[in-house]
C-alpha positions as CSV (number, residue, x, y, z in Angstrom):
1,M,-43.0,-53.1,-9.5
2,Q,-41.4,-54.5,-12.6
3,S,-40.4,-58.2,-12.8
4,H,-37.4,-59.3,-14.8
5,K,-37.0,-62.7,-16.3
6,M,-33.7,-64.2,-16.9
7,L,-33.2,-67.1,-19.2
8,L,-30.7,-69.7,-18.4
9,E,-29.2,-71.4,-21.4
10,V,-28.0,-74.9,-20.7
11,E,-25.4,-76.2,-23.0
12,D,-26.5,-79.5,-24.3
13,D,-23.5,-81.8,-24.0
14,F,-23.1,-84.3,-26.8
15,F,-21.5,-87.6,-26.0
16,N,-21.5,-91.2,-27.2
17,L,-22.5,-93.9,-24.8
18,I,-21.8,-97.6,-24.7
19,A,-23.8,-99.9,-22.4
20,I,-21.7,-102.8,-21.0
21,Y,-23.0,-106.0,-19.4
22,S,-20.4,-107.7,-17.2
23,S,-20.2,-109.3,-13.8
24,L,-16.7,-107.8,-13.2
25,E,-16.0,-105.4,-10.4
26,G,-15.3,-101.8,-11.4
27,F,-11.5,-101.9,-11.0
28,K,-11.3,-105.1,-13.1
29,M,-13.6,-103.6,-15.8
30,A,-11.3,-100.5,-16.0
31,Y,-8.2,-102.8,-16.2
32,F,-9.6,-104.8,-19.1
33,L,-10.7,-101.6,-21.0
34,N,-7.3,-100.2,-20.4
35,K,-5.7,-103.4,-21.7
36,Y,-7.8,-103.9,-24.8
37,L,-8.5,-100.2,-25.8
38,D,-5.1,-98.8,-24.9
39,L,-6.6,-96.4,-22.4
40,K,-5.5,-95.2,-18.9
41,L,-8.7,-95.2,-17.0
42,Q,-8.1,-94.2,-13.4
43,R,-10.4,-94.0,-10.5
44,E,-11.6,-90.4,-9.8
45,R,-11.2,-89.0,-6.3
46,R,-14.9,-88.5,-6.0
47,D,-17.7,-91.0,-7.0
48,I,-21.0,-89.9,-8.4
49,D,-23.3,-89.4,-5.4
50,F,-27.0,-89.6,-5.7
51,N,-29.8,-89.6,-3.1
52,H,-32.5,-92.2,-4.1
53,G,-35.0,-91.6,-1.3
54,E,-33.8,-93.8,1.6
55,I,-30.6,-94.8,-0.1
56,E,-27.4,-92.7,-0.5
57,A,-25.7,-94.2,-3.6
58,A,-22.1,-93.7,-4.7
59,Y,-21.4,-94.9,-8.3
60,A,-17.7,-95.6,-9.1
61,L,-16.2,-93.3,-11.7
62,Y,-13.1,-93.9,-13.8
63,A,-11.7,-91.4,-16.3
64,H,-9.1,-91.2,-19.1
65,K,-8.0,-87.7,-20.0
66,D,-5.3,-87.4,-22.6
67,P,-3.9,-83.8,-22.9
68,S,-3.0,-84.4,-26.5
69,C,-6.5,-85.5,-27.5
70,P,-9.9,-83.7,-26.8
71,V,-11.7,-87.0,-26.2
72,I,-12.4,-87.9,-22.6
73,F,-13.5,-91.4,-21.6
74,H,-15.5,-92.1,-18.4
75,L,-16.4,-95.5,-17.1
76,V,-19.2,-95.4,-14.5
77,A,-21.1,-98.1,-12.7
78,N,-24.8,-98.2,-13.2
79,K,-25.8,-100.3,-10.2
80,F,-25.4,-99.6,-6.5
81,K,-26.6,-101.9,-3.7
82,G,-27.7,-100.0,-0.6
83,E,-29.3,-100.9,2.6
84,P,-32.3,-98.7,3.6
85,K,-33.5,-99.1,7.1
86,R,-37.1,-100.0,7.6
87,I,-38.6,-100.4,11.0
88,L,-41.4,-102.9,11.1
89,S,-43.7,-103.1,14.0
90,S,-45.0,-106.5,14.9
91,G,-47.3,-105.3,17.6
92,S,-44.8,-106.3,20.3
93,L,-43.2,-104.1,22.9
94,F,-40.1,-103.6,20.8
95,A,-39.9,-102.4,17.2
96,E,-38.2,-104.8,14.9
97,E,-35.7,-103.5,12.4
98,E,-35.2,-105.3,9.1
99,V,-32.4,-104.4,6.7
100,R,-32.7,-105.6,3.1
101,P,-30.2,-104.7,0.4
102,Q,-31.9,-102.8,-2.4
103,E,-30.4,-102.1,-5.8
104,V,-30.6,-98.6,-7.3
105,Y,-29.5,-97.3,-10.8
106,L,-27.7,-94.3,-12.1
107,V,-29.7,-94.6,-15.3
108,P,-33.0,-96.3,-14.3
109,E,-34.3,-96.9,-17.8
110,Y,-31.3,-99.2,-18.4
111,N,-31.5,-101.2,-15.1
112,K,-29.9,-104.3,-16.6
113,V,-26.7,-102.5,-17.7
114,D,-23.7,-102.9,-15.4
115,Y,-21.5,-100.1,-16.7
116,F,-21.5,-97.2,-19.1
117,L,-18.5,-96.1,-21.1
118,K,-19.0,-92.4,-22.0
119,V,-17.0,-90.8,-24.8
120,S,-17.3,-87.1,-24.2
121,E,-16.5,-85.7,-27.6
122,E,-18.2,-86.4,-30.9
123,M,-16.4,-89.2,-32.8
124,Q,-16.8,-90.1,-36.4
125,Q,-19.3,-92.9,-36.8
126,K,-16.7,-95.3,-38.1
127,D,-14.3,-94.6,-35.2
128,F,-17.2,-95.1,-32.7
129,S,-18.2,-98.4,-34.4
130,R,-14.6,-99.6,-34.2
131,L,-14.5,-98.7,-30.5
132,L,-17.8,-100.5,-29.9
133,T,-16.5,-103.6,-31.7
134,K,-13.3,-103.6,-29.6
135,V,-15.3,-103.4,-26.4
136,S,-17.6,-106.2,-27.5
137,Q,-14.7,-108.5,-28.2
138,I,-13.3,-108.3,-24.7
139,P,-13.8,-111.8,-23.3
140,Q,-14.9,-110.7,-19.9
141,I,-17.8,-108.6,-21.3
142,Q,-21.0,-110.5,-22.1
143,A,-22.5,-107.8,-24.3
144,A,-22.0,-104.1,-25.3
145,Y,-24.1,-101.8,-27.4
146,A,-24.5,-98.1,-28.3
147,V,-27.1,-96.1,-26.4
148,D,-29.1,-93.4,-28.2
149,T,-28.4,-90.4,-26.0
150,E,-30.9,-88.2,-27.7
151,N,-33.9,-90.1,-26.2
152,L,-32.2,-90.8,-22.9
153,K,-34.5,-89.6,-20.0
154,S,-31.7,-89.6,-17.4
155,K,-29.1,-87.9,-19.5
156,Q,-28.3,-85.3,-16.8
157,N,-27.1,-88.2,-14.5
158,L,-24.3,-88.8,-17.0
159,I,-22.9,-85.2,-17.0
160,F,-20.1,-85.4,-14.5
161,E,-18.3,-82.0,-14.8
């Protein structure tokens, strides 16, 4: 019997990525990015869902899609606090249940980052630098920097479509 092998070609999506440090909630972060960058980020109907073992995580996702421009902006939360259930036996007649919130990350190698701003199309370096400067100057953002997506281990977690 002959065996056939099929090769699946996966298109490597190129995108620029900005890591953002801020204590703001997701909707407030989207508001300030809209205000200072002249975007129209809106909450997507569906969040990014991941199963991290005992925790089902849902990361908030906001998108700006302008039909006249091929560039799509996505704002996604990197942190999610979930509550896994652990049953601890103390040797008594009844099992004790302890629930502790645990934080999980969309991109684990950047576990200090609060949000990522993904720019889906390739931008010229000077335009991307200008965008990064504008994001860094927003008063409610503590820090922002560009992430090298070529060496990103969890790159597949940032492909939303």
